[in-house]
Jmol script that loads the backbone (N, CA, C; Angstrom):
load data "model"
ATOM      1  N   UNK A   1     126.472  90.791  92.627  1.00  0.00           N
ATOM      2  CA  UNK A   1     127.223  91.939  92.180  1.00  0.00           C
ATOM      3  C   UNK A   1     127.616  92.786  93.395  1.00  0.00           C
ATOM      4  N   UNK A   2     128.632  92.407  94.114  1.00  0.00           N
ATOM      5  CA  UNK A   2     129.047  93.191  95.285  1.00  0.00           C
ATOM      6  C   UNK A   2     129.923  94.381  94.893  1.00  0.00           C
ATOM      7  N   UNK A   3     129.296  95.420  94.395  1.00  0.00           N
ATOM      8  CA  UNK A   3     130.048  96.610  93.970  1.00  0.00           C
ATOM      9  C   UNK A   3     129.102  97.798  93.891  1.00  0.00           C
ATOM     10  N   UNK A   4     129.666  98.976  93.765  1.00  0.00           N
ATOM     11  CA  UNK A   4     128.875 100.193  93.561  1.00  0.00           C
ATOM     12  C   UNK A   4     128.837 100.497  92.066  1.00  0.00           C
ATOM     13  N   UNK A   5     127.679 100.911  91.582  1.00  0.00           N
ATOM     14  CA  UNK A   5     127.508 101.188  90.166  1.00  0.00           C
ATOM     15  C   UNK A   5     126.848 102.543  89.963  1.00  0.00           C
ATOM     16  N   UNK A   6     127.168 103.202  88.862  1.00  0.00           N
ATOM     17  CA  UNK A   6     126.455 104.394  88.424  1.00  0.00           C
ATOM     18  C   UNK A   6     125.277 103.933  87.581  1.00  0.00           C
ATOM     19  N   UNK A   7     124.068 104.238  87.997  1.00  0.00           N
ATOM     20  CA  UNK A   7     122.889 103.867  87.217  1.00  0.00           C
ATOM     21  C   UNK A   7     122.453 105.105  86.450  1.00  0.00           C
ATOM     22  N   UNK A   8     122.897 105.187  85.220  1.00  0.00           N
ATOM     23  CA  UNK A   8     122.620 106.334  84.361  1.00  0.00           C
ATOM     24  C   UNK A   8     122.319 105.843  82.952  1.00  0.00           C
ATOM     25  N   UNK A   9     121.532 106.599  82.198  1.00  0.00           N
ATOM     26  CA  UNK A   9     121.278 106.215  80.812  1.00  0.00           C
ATOM     27  C   UNK A   9     122.519 106.407  79.943  1.00  0.00           C
ATOM     28  N   UNK A  10     122.427 105.961  78.720  1.00  0.00           N
ATOM     29  CA  UNK A  10     123.552 106.056  77.788  1.00  0.00           C
ATOM     30  C   UNK A  10     123.711 107.455  77.187  1.00  0.00           C
ATOM     31  N   UNK A  11     122.653 108.249  77.252  1.00  0.00           N
ATOM     32  CA  UNK A  11     122.704 109.567  76.620  1.00  0.00           C
ATOM     33  C   UNK A  11     122.782 110.676  77.665  1.00  0.00           C
ATOM     34  N   UNK A  12     122.686 111.911  77.210  1.00  0.00           N
ATOM     35  CA  UNK A  12     122.712 113.069  78.090  1.00  0.00           C
ATOM     36  C   UNK A  12     121.842 114.151  77.476  1.00  0.00           C
ATOM     37  N   UNK A  13     121.449 115.126  78.292  1.00  0.00           N
ATOM     38  CA  UNK A  13     120.629 116.235  77.821  1.00  0.00           C
ATOM     39  C   UNK A  13     121.357 117.547  78.054  1.00  0.00           C
ATOM     40  N   UNK A  14     121.461 118.382  77.038  1.00  0.00           N
ATOM     41  CA  UNK A  14     122.004 119.721  77.289  1.00  0.00           C
ATOM     42  C   UNK A  14     120.967 120.542  78.064  1.00  0.00           C
ATOM     43  N   UNK A  15     121.447 121.511  78.828  1.00  0.00           N
ATOM     44  CA  UNK A  15     120.574 122.352  79.636  1.00  0.00           C
ATOM     45  C   UNK A  15     119.502 123.014  78.780  1.00  0.00           C
ATOM     46  N   UNK A  16     119.839 123.409  77.559  1.00  0.00           N
ATOM     47  CA  UNK A  16     118.860 124.065  76.692  1.00  0.00           C
ATOM     48  C   UNK A  16     117.669 123.141  76.407  1.00  0.00           C
ATOM     49  N   UNK A  17     117.905 121.858  76.270  1.00  0.00           N
ATOM     50  CA  UNK A  17     116.814 120.898  76.020  1.00  0.00           C
ATOM     51  C   UNK A  17     115.976 120.693  77.282  1.00  0.00           C
ATOM     52  N   UNK A  18     116.621 120.655  78.441  1.00  0.00           N
ATOM     53  CA  UNK A  18     115.875 120.536  79.700  1.00  0.00           C
ATOM     54  C   UNK A  18     114.914 121.708  79.838  1.00  0.00           C
ATOM     55  N   UNK A  19     115.402 122.924  79.580  1.00  0.00           N
ATOM     56  CA  UNK A  19     114.539 124.105  79.657  1.00  0.00           C
ATOM     57  C   UNK A  19     113.393 124.019  78.658  1.00  0.00           C
ATOM     58  N   UNK A  20     113.674 123.520  77.481  1.00  0.00           N
ATOM     59  CA  UNK A  20     112.632 123.374  76.456  1.00  0.00           C
ATOM     60  C   UNK A  20     111.560 122.383  76.921  1.00  0.00           C
ATOM     61  N   UNK A  21     111.967 121.281  77.511  1.00  0.00           N
ATOM     62  CA  UNK A  21     111.024 120.261  77.986  1.00  0.00           C
ATOM     63  C   UNK A  21     110.112 120.817  79.070  1.00  0.00           C
ATOM     64  N   UNK A  22     110.671 121.615  79.971  1.00  0.00           N
ATOM     65  CA  UNK A  22     109.856 122.149  81.069  1.00  0.00           C
ATOM     66  C   UNK A  22     109.146 123.442  80.699  1.00  0.00           C
ATOM     67  N   UNK A  23     109.309 123.868  79.429  1.00  0.00           N
ATOM     68  CA  UNK A  23     108.574 125.031  78.943  1.00  0.00           C
ATOM     69  C   UNK A  23     109.129 126.367  79.384  1.00  0.00           C
ATOM     70  N   UNK A  24     110.437 126.440  79.569  1.00  0.00           N
ATOM     71  CA  UNK A  24     111.077 127.691  79.980  1.00  0.00           C
ATOM     72  C   UNK A  24     112.068 128.122  78.909  1.00  0.00           C
ATOM     73  N   UNK A  25     112.238 129.418  78.771  1.00  0.00           N
ATOM     74  CA  UNK A  25     113.239 129.930  77.837  1.00  0.00           C
ATOM     75  C   UNK A  25     114.597 130.050  78.495  1.00  0.00           C
ATOM     76  N   UNK A  26     114.587 130.339  79.791  1.00  0.00           N
ATOM     77  CA  UNK A  26     115.834 130.445  80.531  1.00  0.00           C
ATOM     78  C   UNK A  26     115.565 130.178  82.003  1.00  0.00           C
ATOM     79  N   UNK A  27     116.614 129.936  82.729  1.00  0.00           N
ATOM     80  CA  UNK A  27     116.498 129.755  84.170  1.00  0.00           C
ATOM     81  C   UNK A  27     116.826 131.089  84.836  1.00  0.00           C
ATOM     82  N   UNK A  28     116.134 131.424  85.916  1.00  0.00           N
ATOM     83  CA  UNK A  28     116.432 132.698  86.572  1.00  0.00           C
ATOM     84  C   UNK A  28     117.834 132.691  87.173  1.00  0.00           C
ATOM     85  N   UNK A  29     118.510 133.785  87.052  1.00  0.00           N
ATOM     86  CA  UNK A  29     119.844 133.913  87.639  1.00  0.00           C
ATOM     87  C   UNK A  29     119.704 134.576  89.005  1.00  0.00           C
ATOM     88  N   UNK A  30     120.028 133.834  90.048  1.00  0.00           N
ATOM     89  CA  UNK A  30     119.981 134.377  91.404  1.00  0.00           C
ATOM     90  C   UNK A  30     121.307 134.073  92.083  1.00  0.00           C
ATOM     91  N   UNK A  31     121.649 134.847  93.093  1.00  0.00           N
ATOM     92  CA  UNK A  31     122.912 134.586  93.798  1.00  0.00           C
ATOM     93  C   UNK A  31     122.899 133.193  94.440  1.00  0.00           C
ATOM     94  N   UNK A  32     124.052 132.550  94.489  1.00  0.00           N
ATOM     95  CA  UNK A  32     124.151 131.199  95.033  1.00  0.00           C
ATOM     96  C   UNK A  32     123.689 131.139  96.484  1.00  0.00           C
ATOM     97  N   UNK A  33     123.988 132.181  97.276  1.00  0.00           N
ATOM     98  CA  UNK A  33     123.575 132.169  98.684  1.00  0.00           C
ATOM     99  C   UNK A  33     122.058 132.161  98.796  1.00  0.00           C
ATOM    100  N   UNK A  34     121.372 132.845  97.879  1.00  0.00           N
ATOM    101  CA  UNK A  34     119.914 132.881  97.906  1.00  0.00           C
ATOM    102  C   UNK A  34     119.342 131.526  97.491  1.00  0.00           C
ATOM    103  N   UNK A  35     119.928 130.923  96.481  1.00  0.00           N
ATOM    104  CA  UNK A  35     119.476 129.592  96.052  1.00  0.00           C
ATOM    105  C   UNK A  35     119.629 128.582  97.189  1.00  0.00           C
ATOM    106  N   UNK A  36     120.752 128.642  97.891  1.00  0.00           N
ATOM    107  CA  UNK A  36     120.971 127.714  99.020  1.00  0.00           C
ATOM    108  C   UNK A  36     119.984 127.980 100.152  1.00  0.00           C
ATOM    109  N   UNK A  37     119.714 129.249 100.433  1.00  0.00           N
ATOM    110  CA  UNK A  37     118.772 129.596 101.501  1.00  0.00           C
ATOM    111  C   UNK A  37     117.365 129.118 101.174  1.00  0.00           C
ATOM    112  N   UNK A  38     116.902 129.401  99.974  1.00  0.00           N
ATOM    113  CA  UNK A  38     115.560 128.969  99.555  1.00  0.00           C
ATOM    114  C   UNK A  38     115.454 127.456  99.593  1.00  0.00           C
ATOM    115  N   UNK A  39     116.454 126.784  99.064  1.00  0.00           N
ATOM    116  CA  UNK A  39     116.442 125.322  99.037  1.00  0.00           C
ATOM    117  C   UNK A  39     116.451 124.754 100.449  1.00  0.00           C
ATOM    118  N   UNK A  40     117.230 125.349 101.325  1.00  0.00           N
ATOM    119  CA  UNK A  40     117.301 124.883 102.709  1.00  0.00           C
ATOM    120  C   UNK A  40     115.961 125.039 103.424  1.00  0.00           C
ATOM    121  N   UNK A  41     115.326 126.190 103.264  1.00  0.00           N
ATOM    122  CA  UNK A  41     114.025 126.426 103.887  1.00  0.00           C
ATOM    123  C   UNK A  41     113.000 125.433 103.358  1.00  0.00           C
ATOM    124  N   UNK A  42     112.964 125.259 102.039  1.00  0.00           N
ATOM    125  CA  UNK A  42     112.008 124.312 101.445  1.00  0.00           C
ATOM    126  C   UNK A  42     112.254 122.896 101.948  1.00  0.00           C
ATOM    127  N   UNK A  43     113.512 122.509 102.061  1.00  0.00           N
ATOM    128  CA  UNK A  43     113.846 121.154 102.494  1.00  0.00           C
ATOM    129  C   UNK A  43     113.506 120.937 103.973  1.00  0.00           C
ATOM    130  N   UNK A  44     113.929 121.847 104.819  1.00  0.00           N
ATOM    131  CA  UNK A  44     113.781 121.652 106.259  1.00  0.00           C
ATOM    132  C   UNK A  44     112.373 121.914 106.794  1.00  0.00           C
ATOM    133  N   UNK A  45     111.670 122.861 106.209  1.00  0.00           N
ATOM    134  CA  UNK A  45     110.371 123.219 106.750  1.00  0.00           C
ATOM    135  C   UNK A  45     109.189 122.719 105.926  1.00  0.00           C
ATOM    136  N   UNK A  46     109.346 122.643 104.626  1.00  0.00           N
ATOM    137  CA  UNK A  46     108.247 122.205 103.769  1.00  0.00           C
ATOM    138  C   UNK A  46     108.404 120.770 103.299  1.00  0.00           C
ATOM    139  N   UNK A  47     109.596 120.208 103.522  1.00  0.00           N
ATOM    140  CA  UNK A  47     109.910 118.835 103.096  1.00  0.00           C
ATOM    141  C   UNK A  47     109.686 118.652 101.594  1.00  0.00           C
ATOM    142  N   UNK A  48     110.027 119.680 100.848  1.00  0.00           N
ATOM    143  CA  UNK A  48     109.917 119.621  99.393  1.00  0.00           C
ATOM    144  C   UNK A  48     111.218 120.092  98.758  1.00  0.00           C
ATOM    145  N   UNK A  49     111.301 119.913  97.477  1.00  0.00           N
ATOM    146  CA  UNK A  49     112.465 120.399  96.746  1.00  0.00           C
ATOM    147  C   UNK A  49     113.641 119.447  96.855  1.00  0.00           C
ATOM    148  N   UNK A  50     114.795 119.964  96.608  1.00  0.00           N
ATOM    149  CA  UNK A  50     116.024 119.172  96.604  1.00  0.00           C
ATOM    150  C   UNK A  50     116.804 119.413  97.889  1.00  0.00           C
ATOM    151  N   UNK A  51     117.656 118.464  98.229  1.00  0.00           N
ATOM    152  CA  UNK A  51     118.518 118.625  99.385  1.00  0.00           C
ATOM    153  C   UNK A  51     119.452 119.813  99.106  1.00  0.00           C
ATOM    154  N   UNK A  52     119.687 120.688 100.086  1.00  0.00           N
ATOM    155  CA  UNK A  52     120.455 121.920  99.858  1.00  0.00           C
ATOM    156  C   UNK A  52     121.833 121.725  99.224  1.00  0.00           C
ATOM    157  N   UNK A  53     122.515 120.653  99.533  1.00  0.00           N
ATOM    158  CA  UNK A  53     123.858 120.468  98.961  1.00  0.00           C
ATOM    159  C   UNK A  53     123.812 120.210  97.455  1.00  0.00           C
ATOM    160  N   UNK A  54     122.632 119.886  96.933  1.00  0.00           N
ATOM    161  CA  UNK A  54     122.519 119.645  95.494  1.00  0.00           C
ATOM    162  C   UNK A  54     122.710 120.921  94.688  1.00  0.00           C
ATOM    163  N   UNK A  55     122.546 122.076  95.318  1.00  0.00           N
ATOM    164  CA  UNK A  55     122.759 123.344  94.606  1.00  0.00           C
ATOM    165  C   UNK A  55     124.190 123.404  94.090  1.00  0.00           C
ATOM    166  N   UNK A  56     125.149 123.106  94.951  1.00  0.00           N
ATOM    167  CA  UNK A  56     126.554 123.096  94.539  1.00  0.00           C
ATOM    168  C   UNK A  56     126.821 122.060  93.470  1.00  0.00           C
ATOM    169  N   UNK A  57     126.205 120.890  93.618  1.00  0.00           N
ATOM    170  CA  UNK A  57     126.398 119.815  92.638  1.00  0.00           C
ATOM    171  C   UNK A  57     125.844 120.215  91.270  1.00  0.00           C
ATOM    172  N   UNK A  58     124.755 120.963  91.273  1.00  0.00           N
ATOM    173  CA  UNK A  58     124.154 121.385  90.003  1.00  0.00           C
ATOM    174  C   UNK A  58     125.042 122.367  89.250  1.00  0.00           C
ATOM    175  N   UNK A  59     125.916 123.050  89.976  1.00  0.00           N
ATOM    176  CA  UNK A  59     126.802 124.017  89.339  1.00  0.00           C
ATOM    177  C   UNK A  59     128.073 123.371  88.794  1.00  0.00           C
ATOM    178  N   UNK A  60     128.325 122.152  89.193  1.00  0.00           N
ATOM    179  CA  UNK A  60     129.537 121.458  88.756  1.00  0.00           C
ATOM    180  C   UNK A  60     129.261 120.701  87.460  1.00  0.00           C
ATOM    181  N   UNK A  61     130.239 120.663  86.612  1.00  0.00           N
ATOM    182  CA  UNK A  61     130.136 119.889  85.384  1.00  0.00           C
ATOM    183  C   UNK A  61     130.719 118.509  85.676  1.00  0.00           C
ATOM    184  N   UNK A  62     129.879 117.506  85.644  1.00  0.00           N
ATOM    185  CA  UNK A  62     130.368 116.165  85.938  1.00  0.00           C
ATOM    186  C   UNK A  62     129.782 115.169  84.951  1.00  0.00           C
ATOM    187  N   UNK A  63     130.501 114.122  84.739  1.00  0.00           N
ATOM    188  CA  UNK A  63     130.062 113.065  83.839  1.00  0.00           C
ATOM    189  C   UNK A  63     130.209 111.743  84.560  1.00  0.00           C
ATOM    190  N   UNK A  64     129.205 110.900  84.442  1.00  0.00           N
ATOM    191  CA  UNK A  64     129.282 109.560  85.013  1.00  0.00           C
ATOM    192  C   UNK A  64     129.118 108.553  83.890  1.00  0.00           C
ATOM    193  N   UNK A  65     129.624 107.372  84.125  1.00  0.00           N
ATOM    194  CA  UNK A  65     129.569 106.314  83.117  1.00  0.00           C
ATOM    195  C   UNK A  65     128.848 105.102  83.684  1.00  0.00           C
ATOM    196  N   UNK A  66     128.094 104.439  82.836  1.00  0.00           N
ATOM    197  CA  UNK A  66     127.442 103.201  83.240  1.00  0.00           C
ATOM    198  C   UNK A  66     128.179 101.983  82.683  1.00  0.00           C
ATOM    199  N   UNK A  67     129.413 102.172  82.213  1.00  0.00           N
ATOM    200  CA  UNK A  67     130.171 101.087  81.575  1.00  0.00           C
ATOM    201  C   UNK A  67     130.347  99.883  82.497  1.00  0.00           C
ATOM    202  N   UNK A  68     130.642 100.128  83.755  1.00  0.00           N
ATOM    203  CA  UNK A  68     130.849  99.033  84.707  1.00  0.00           C
ATOM    204  C   UNK A  68     129.557  98.227  84.880  1.00  0.00           C
ATOM    205  N   UNK A  69     128.440  98.915  84.985  1.00  0.00           N
ATOM    206  CA  UNK A  69     127.155  98.233  85.122  1.00  0.00           C
ATOM    207  C   UNK A  69     126.770  97.524  83.835  1.00  0.00           C
ATOM    208  N   UNK A  70     127.008  98.155  82.688  1.00  0.00           N
ATOM    209  CA  UNK A  70     126.694  97.525  81.400  1.00  0.00           C
ATOM    210  C   UNK A  70     127.499  96.246  81.194  1.00  0.00           C
ATOM    211  N   UNK A  71     128.693  96.197  81.762  1.00  0.00           N
ATOM    212  CA  UNK A  71     129.529  94.990  81.631  1.00  0.00           C
ATOM    213  C   UNK A  71     128.877  93.781  82.295  1.00  0.00           C
ATOM    214  N   UNK A  72     127.917  94.022  83.204  1.00  0.00           N
ATOM    215  CA  UNK A  72     127.199  92.914  83.852  1.00  0.00           C
ATOM    216  C   UNK A  72     126.007  92.456  83.019  1.00  0.00           C
ATOM    217  N   UNK A  73     125.729  93.175  81.925  1.00  0.00           N
ATOM    218  CA  UNK A  73     124.591  92.831  81.083  1.00  0.00           C
ATOM    219  C   UNK A  73     123.417  93.787  81.228  1.00  0.00           C
ATOM    220  N   UNK A  74     123.535  94.745  82.125  1.00  0.00           N
ATOM    221  CA  UNK A  74     122.464  95.710  82.338  1.00  0.00           C
ATOM    222  C   UNK A  74     122.314  96.612  81.122  1.00  0.00           C
ATOM    223  N   UNK A  75     121.069  96.948  80.791  1.00  0.00           N
ATOM    224  CA  UNK A  75     120.782  97.860  79.680  1.00  0.00           C
ATOM    225  C   UNK A  75     119.788  98.903  80.177  1.00  0.00           C
ATOM    226  N   UNK A  76     120.059 100.155  79.890  1.00  0.00           N
ATOM    227  CA  UNK A  76     119.161 101.240  80.274  1.00  0.00           C
ATOM    228  C   UNK A  76     117.850 101.112  79.511  1.00  0.00           C
ATOM    229  N   UNK A  77     116.738 101.236  80.225  1.00  0.00           N
ATOM    230  CA  UNK A  77     115.430 101.152  79.572  1.00  0.00           C
ATOM    231  C   UNK A  77     114.915 102.510  79.112  1.00  0.00           C
ATOM    232  N   UNK A  78     115.456 103.584  79.664  1.00  0.00           N
ATOM    233  CA  UNK A  78     114.951 104.912  79.376  1.00  0.00           C
ATOM    234  C   UNK A  78     116.080 105.849  78.970  1.00  0.00           C
ATOM    235  N   UNK A  79     115.747 106.792  78.131  1.00  0.00           N
ATOM    236  CA  UNK A  79     116.696 107.855  77.789  1.00  0.00           C
ATOM    237  C   UNK A  79     116.605 108.929  78.869  1.00  0.00           C
ATOM    238  N   UNK A  80     117.532 109.853  78.863  1.00  0.00           N
ATOM    239  CA  UNK A  80     117.477 110.977  79.815  1.00  0.00           C
ATOM    240  C   UNK A  80     116.168 111.746  79.653  1.00  0.00           C
ATOM    241  N   UNK A  81     115.805 112.005  78.416  1.00  0.00           N
ATOM    242  CA  UNK A  81     114.586 112.776  78.159  1.00  0.00           C
ATOM    243  C   UNK A  81     113.345 112.041  78.649  1.00  0.00           C
ATOM    244  N   UNK A  82     113.251 110.738  78.378  1.00  0.00           N
ATOM    245  CA  UNK A  82     112.103 109.959  78.827  1.00  0.00           C
ATOM    246  C   UNK A  82     112.017 109.925  80.356  1.00  0.00           C
ATOM    247  N   UNK A  83     113.159 109.786  81.018  1.00  0.00           N
ATOM    248  CA  UNK A  83     113.172 109.767  82.485  1.00  0.00           C
ATOM    249  C   UNK A  83     112.738 111.112  83.048  1.00  0.00           C
ATOM    250  N   UNK A  84     113.222 112.209  82.463  1.00  0.00           N
ATOM    251  CA  UNK A  84     112.840 113.536  82.929  1.00  0.00           C
ATOM    252  C   UNK A  84     111.345 113.759  82.733  1.00  0.00           C
ATOM    253  N   UNK A  85     110.838 113.414  81.577  1.00  0.00           N
ATOM    254  CA  UNK A  85     109.410 113.613  81.296  1.00  0.00           C
ATOM    255  C   UNK A  85     108.540 112.770  82.208  1.00  0.00           C
ATOM    256  N   UNK A  86     108.975 111.567  82.541  1.00  0.00           N
ATOM    257  CA  UNK A  86     108.157 110.719  83.423  1.00  0.00           C
ATOM    258  C   UNK A  86     108.170 111.241  84.850  1.00  0.00           C
ATOM    259  N   UNK A  87     109.200 111.991  85.228  1.00  0.00           N
ATOM    260  CA  UNK A  87     109.294 112.519  86.585  1.00  0.00           C
ATOM    261  C   UNK A  87     108.554 113.847  86.753  1.00  0.00           C
ATOM    262  N   UNK A  88     108.245 114.510  85.651  1.00  0.00           N
ATOM    263  CA  UNK A  88     107.591 115.830  85.723  1.00  0.00           C
ATOM    264  C   UNK A  88     106.187 115.755  85.173  1.00  0.00           C
ATOM    265  N   UNK A  89     105.194 115.979  86.013  1.00  0.00           N
ATOM    266  CA  UNK A  89     103.813 115.947  85.524  1.00  0.00           C
ATOM    267  C   UNK A  89     103.574 117.004  84.454  1.00  0.00           C
ATOM    268  N   UNK A  90     102.801 116.634  83.459  1.00  0.00           N
ATOM    269  CA  UNK A  90     102.440 117.585  82.422  1.00  0.00           C
ATOM    270  C   UNK A  90     103.418 117.727  81.282  1.00  0.00           C
ATOM    271  N   UNK A  91     104.488 116.926  81.290  1.00  0.00           N
ATOM    272  CA  UNK A  91     105.437 116.980  80.170  1.00  0.00           C
ATOM    273  C   UNK A  91     105.149 115.803  79.253  1.00  0.00           C
ATOM    274  N   UNK A  92     105.376 115.972  77.957  1.00  0.00           N
ATOM    275  CA  UNK A  92     105.106 114.874  77.032  1.00  0.00           C
ATOM    276  C   UNK A  92     106.079 113.709  77.278  1.00  0.00           C
ATOM    277  N   UNK A  93     105.588 112.524  77.169  1.00  0.00           N
ATOM    278  CA  UNK A  93     106.438 111.338  77.401  1.00  0.00           C
ATOM    279  C   UNK A  93     107.208 110.967  76.171  1.00  0.00           C
TER     280      UNK A  93
END
end "model"
wireframe off; spacefill off
backbone 0.3
color backbone group
């Protein structure tokens, strides 16, 4: 398979469900410059968190499709919710 593929599940999660899974009622609203600064410090000095450019990506509404990969016979084994829960300790699977 000499090609690039989007490896994503068939479903999606609304932000409200993500917050519910992680046990939050809402996400804190902070200025974008502060979010980028905090993320940059955590990434560069603590080697934790997300890469700083992901802050901008998180603010964009984007959709990806796994149709090209599914055409090869690939099938997603996990839903978005199952993948999120498996990545976060202490969340129900």
